[in-house]
C-alpha positions in Angstrom: 51.1 -7.3 4.6 49.6 -6.7 1.3 46.6 -4.9 1.0 43.0 -6.5 0.2 42.1 -6.1 -3.4 38.3 -5.0 -3.5 37.0 -4.6 -6.9 33.9 -2.1 -6.7 31.3 -3.1 -9.6 28.9 -0.4 -10.3 26.5 1.3 -12.9 25.0 -1.0 -15.5 21.9 -1.2 -17.5 19.5 -0.9 -14.9 17.2 1.5 -14.5 18.5 2.3 -11.1 22.0 2.9 -12.8 22.1 6.5 -11.4 21.6 5.2 -8.0 24.6 2.7 -8.4 26.6 5.5 -8.9 26.2 7.3 -6.0 26.4 4.1 -3.6 29.6 3.1 -5.2 30.9 6.7 -4.7 30.2 6.4 -1.0 31.4 3.1 -0.6 34.7 3.7 -2.0 35.4 6.8 -0.2 34.5 4.7 3.2 36.5 1.8 2.5 39.5 2.1 4.8 42.9 2.9 2.5 45.1 1.3 5.0 43.4 -1.9 4.5 42.2 -2.1 0.8 43.1 -1.2 -2.8 40.1 -0.2 -4.9 39.8 -1.1 -8.6 36.7 0.5 -10.1 34.8 -1.5 -12.5 31.9 0.4 -14.1 29.4 -0.8 -16.6 27.8 1.7 -18.8 23.9 1.7 -19.7 24.9 -0.5 -22.8 26.3 -2.8 -20.6 29.9 -2.2 -21.6 32.8 -2.5 -18.6 35.2 0.2 -18.1 38.0 -0.7 -15.9 40.3 1.6 -13.5 40.0 5.3 -12.2 41.4 7.0 -15.5 38.9 5.1 -18.0 35.9 5.6 -15.6 36.4 9.0 -14.8 36.9 10.2 -18.6 33.5 8.1 -19.4 30.3 10.0 -20.1 28.3 7.5 -18.4 29.4 8.3 -14.9 30.9 12.0 -14.6 28.9 12.0 -11.4 31.0 9.5 -9.8 33.6 12.4 -9.0 36.1 9.8 -7.2 38.9 12.1 -5.5 42.5 11.8 -7.1 43.7 10.8 -3.6 42.4 7.1 -4.6 45.5 5.7 -6.4 45.0 2.3 -8.1 47.1 -0.7 -7.4 50.5 -1.5 -9.3 48.6 -3.1 -12.0 47.6 -0.8 -14.7 44.2 -0.4 -15.6 44.7 -1.0 -19.2 45.7 -4.5 -18.4 42.5 -5.4 -16.7 40.1 -6.3 -19.7 42.7 -9.0 -20.7 42.6 -10.5 -17.0 38.7 -10.5 -16.9 38.9 -12.8 -20.1 41.4 -15.0 -17.9 41.4 -15.2 -14.4 39.9 -12.3 -12.7 40.7 -13.7 -9.3 44.8 -12.4 -9.9 43.2 -8.9 -10.2 41.0 -8.9 -7.4 40.8 -10.6 -4.0 37.2 -9.5 -3.5 34.2 -8.1 -5.4 31.9 -5.5 -4.0 28.8 -5.5 -6.5 26.9 -2.1 -6.0 24.7 -2.9 -9.3 21.2 -2.0 -7.9 18.3 -3.6 -10.1 18.3 -5.9 -13.0 21.5 -7.6 -14.6 23.5 -7.0 -11.3 21.2 -7.6 -8.5 19.7 -10.5 -9.8 22.2 -13.3 -9.6 23.7 -12.2 -12.9 26.9 -10.6 -11.9 27.1 -13.2 -8.9 27.0 -16.1 -11.2 29.9 -14.7 -13.3 31.8 -14.0 -10.1 31.3 -17.6 -9.1 32.5 -18.6 -12.5 35.7 -16.7 -11.8 36.2 -18.0 -8.2 35.7 -14.5 -7.0 34.5 -13.9 -3.4 31.7 -11.3 -3.5 29.9 -9.3 -1.1 26.1 -10.0 -0.8 23.8 -12.8 -1.6 24.6 -15.7 -3.7 23.0 -16.5 -7.2 19.8 -18.2 -5.6 19.1 -15.5 -2.9 19.9 -12.7 -5.5 17.3 -14.1 -8.0 14.6 -14.6 -5.2 15.2 -11.2 -3.8 14.7 -9.7 -7.4 11.5 -11.1 -8.2 8.7 -9.8 -6.0 6.1 -12.6 -7.1 8.6 -15.6 -6.1 9.5 -13.9 -2.8 5.9 -13.6 -1.9 5.3 -17.1 -2.8 7.9 -18.2 -0.5 7.2 -16.1 2.6 3.4 -17.2 2.2 4.9 -20.7 2.3 7.1 -20.0 5.4 3.5 -18.4 7.2 5.5 -15.0 6.9 2.7 -12.1 6.9 2.7 -10.1 3.5 0.4 -7.9 1.5 -1.6 -10.3 -0.9 -1.2 -9.8 -4.4 -1.6 -11.2 -8.1 0.7 -11.7 -10.8 0.5 -11.0 -14.6 2.4 -12.1 -17.5 2.8 -10.0 -20.9 2.2 -12.9 -22.9 -1.2 -13.6 -21.4 -4.5 -12.2 -23.0 -4.8 -8.4 -22.8 -7.7 -8.7 -20.3 -6.2 -11.3 -18.0 -5.5 -8.2 -15.5 -9.1 -7.6 -15.4 -9.6 -4.6 -13.1 -12.9 -6.1 -11.5 -11.4 -9.3 -10.7 -8.5 -7.6 -9.0 -10.6 -5.4 -7.0 -12.6 -8.2 -5.8 -9.6 -10.1 -4.7 -7.5 -7.3 -3.2 -9.8 -4.3 -3.1 -10.0 -1.0 -4.7 -6.8 0.7 -4.0 -3.9 -1.3 -5.0 -0.2 -0.8 -5.9 1.2 -2.1 -9.5 4.6 -3.0 -9.9 6.9 -4.9 -12.2 8.0 -7.8 -10.8 11.8 -7.6 -11.1 12.6 -3.6 -10.3 14.0 -1.6 -7.2 14.0 1.9 -5.9 10.0 2.2 -6.8 10.5 2.5 -10.5 7.5 1.7 -12.5 5.4 1.6 -9.6 1.8 3.2 -9.4 -1.0 3.4 -6.7 -4.2 3.4 -8.1 -7.7 4.0 -6.9 -9.6 3.9 -10.1 -10.1 1.6 -13.2 -8.7 4.1 -15.5 -5.6 4.5 -13.2 -5.4 0.9 -13.0 -5.4 0.3 -16.8 -2.4 3.2 -17.1 -0.5 1.7 -14.2 -0.5 -1.7 -16.0 1.0 -0.4 -19.2 3.6 1.6 -17.3 4.7 -1.5 -15.1 5.0 -3.5 -18.4 7.1 -0.9 -19.8 9.7 -2.3 -17.3 9.0 -6.0 -17.0 7.1 -9.0 -18.7 5.8 -9.9 -15.5 4.0 -7.7 -12.9 2.2 -7.7 -9.8 -1.0 -6.1 -8.4 -0.5 -5.8 -4.8 -3.5 -5.0 -2.1 -2.8 -1.6 -0.1 -1.9 -1.9 3.5 -2.5 1.6 5.4 0.4 1.4 7.8 3.4 3.1 8.8 6.4 2.1 6.5 9.2 0.6 8.2 12.6 -0.7 7.5 15.1 -3.1 8.8 18.6 -4.2 8.1 20.3 -7.6 8.2 23.9 -8.8 8.1 25.6 -12.2 8.5 25.8 -15.3 6.8 24.7 -18.6 8.9 24.0 -16.3 11.8 22.4 -13.2 10.8 21.7 -10.1 13.0 19.1 -7.5 12.4 19.7 -3.8 13.1 17.1 -1.4 14.9 14.1 -0.6 12.7 13.7 2.8 11.0 10.6 4.7 9.7 10.1 6.3 6.6 7.9 9.5 7.1 6.5 10.8 3.6 6.2 14.6 3.7 4.1 15.3 0.6 4.1 11.9 -1.5 1.3 9.3 -1.5 4.0 6.3 -1.1 8.0 6.2 -1.1 8.5 6.6 -4.8 11.6 7.2 -6.7 11.2 10.7 -6.8 10.3 10.8 -3.0 13.5 9.0 -2.3 16.0 10.3 -4.9 14.8 13.6 -6.4 12.9 15.4 -3.9 15.2 16.9 -1.0 11.8 17.1 0.8 10.3 14.1 0.1 10.7 11.9 3.0 12.1 12.2 6.5 14.2 9.1 8.2 13.4 8.5 11.9 15.9 6.4 13.2 15.2 4.4 15.3 11.4 4.0 14.7 9.0 4.9 17.7 7.7 1.3 18.2 7.0 -0.7 21.2 9.8 -3.4 22.2 7.4 -6.2 21.3 7.0 -4.8 18.0 10.6 -4.1 17.4 11.5 -7.6 18.4 8.9 -9.1 16.3 10.3 -6.9 13.0 13.6 -8.1 13.8 12.9 -11.7 14.0 10.9 -11.5 10.9 13.4 -9.8 9.2 16.0 -12.4 10.2 13.7 -15.5 9.3 13.0 -14.2 5.9 16.4 -13.6 5.3 16.9 -17.2 5.9 14.0 -18.2 3.8 14.5 -16.2 1.0 18.2 -18.0 0.9 20.1 -14.5 1.5 23.5 -14.0 2.8 25.7 -11.1 3.4 23.4 -8.6 3.4 19.8 -7.2 2.9 17.5 -4.2 3.8 13.9 -5.3 4.7 10.7 -3.3 4.3 8.0 -3.9 6.4 4.3 -2.2 7.1 3.3 -1.7 10.7 -0.8 -1.7 10.6 -2.3 -0.2 14.0 1.0 -0.4 15.4 0.7 -4.0 16.2 0.6 -6.0 12.8 3.7 -6.6 11.0 3.4 -7.2 6.8 6.9 -8.0 5.1 6.7 -5.6 2.0 9.9 -6.8 0.1 13.6 -7.4 0.3 16.5 -5.6 -1.2 19.6 -7.7 -1.6 21.9 -4.9 -2.6 20.3 -2.1 -0.9 21.4 1.6 -1.3 24.5 3.3 0.3 23.9 6.7 -0.6 24.0 9.2 2.1 20.3 8.9 2.5 19.9 5.1 2.4 18.8 3.5 5.4 20.7 0.3 5.2 24.3 1.7 6.5 22.2 4.4 8.8 20.4 1.8 10.8 23.6 0.0 11.4 25.0 3.0 12.3 22.3 3.5 14.8 22.9 -0.1 16.0 26.8 0.7 16.8 28.4 -0.4 13.4 29.6 2.5 11.8 30.1 2.9 7.8 33.7 1.7 7.5 33.0 -1.2 10.2 30.2 -2.2 7.8 32.1 -2.5 5.0 34.6 -4.5 6.8 32.4 -7.2 7.9 30.6 -7.5 4.6 33.9 -7.9 2.9 34.7 -10.6 6.0 31.5 -12.4 5.5 32.3 -12.7 1.7 35.5 -14.0 2.2 34.1 -16.6 5.0 31.7 -17.7 2.6 33.8 -18.1 -0.5 36.3 -20.3 1.7 33.4 -22.5 3.2 31.9 -23.1 -0.4 35.5 -23.9 -1.4 35.7 -26.7 1.0 32.8 -28.3 -0.2 33.8 -28.2 -3.8 37.4 -29.7 -2.6 35.7 -32.3 -0.8 33.4 -33.3 -3.8 36.3 -33.5 -6.3 38.4 -35.7 -3.8 35.3 -37.8 -3.3 34.5 -38.2 -6.9 38.3 -38.5 -8.4 39.4 -37.9 -11.7 37.9 -39.1 -14.9 40.8 -41.7 -15.4 40.1 -43.0 -11.9 36.6 -43.6 -12.7 37.2 -45.4 -16.0 
């Protein structure tokens, strides 16, 4: 039986480029080589694509990937892949595993390309990816679904400079707020502010990364994360807790640069009632936000009873410290099995959606028949 050819897409133009490389490395090293042939498809910071182990390992943009020599390419030569990309990607890979974190890969961009090429892919589709990437749109949909989330205000670069007026913000959200780019992950460009001067600097910093920013109320509570897996019938993992040691919030530095920045407690020490509420809310939000495949959903738990959904990540990290695979491992799904299930979900959705397309074409008929 022929092995399944998995194209692992990683890198990209996002500010989360480095994190994507590490996630891709872990995924490739945990894919069952008896089941899968792996084709590496990396994008550098300029958005240029590189194909196959030989070209990728020699490129300056991802020397840190360090894929072991034991991972051999399938019979097709990597040099042929760029031509195939222009023709029919589905002739080269059976399923895509996008590990692009952030913009240009997690926001529906690569999902649209893969759908156009008729290739199954892991994770949410175009709509769910785009929604999950935009914190403002996410929060509006959560609000309409009566899912509690920290209050927020959104601001656009093209509006008057004084639109993000500090006094107005304080009146609605309080003095302590978070300022965030609307469409970024890994806490890049996020600031916690407690004064007008800090707020104005934070707004300027957030606008470096996005044309829309959000300002969010500060919820004093425990930081809890929950993983979701599935298509039509999603499941939620046990929740885990982020325990900060010396940082005010779970910043990029605390996540990836400071080895002693935070501790992960899995499972979180919560009452049965709160655990059930988090899991039920995670699944409901997953469906409300049109997600499929996978997502990590982040919460605040206030006074050990009130649950607020902070945000969703539709391509969560797969690094050695990432919560998504760790939470599933604690829930009885080890890393390798998790990758198997994600790939299966991708192919099942592709078959499901393919039937819809065939049914439509059969119903509509050809132009000649219509005329």
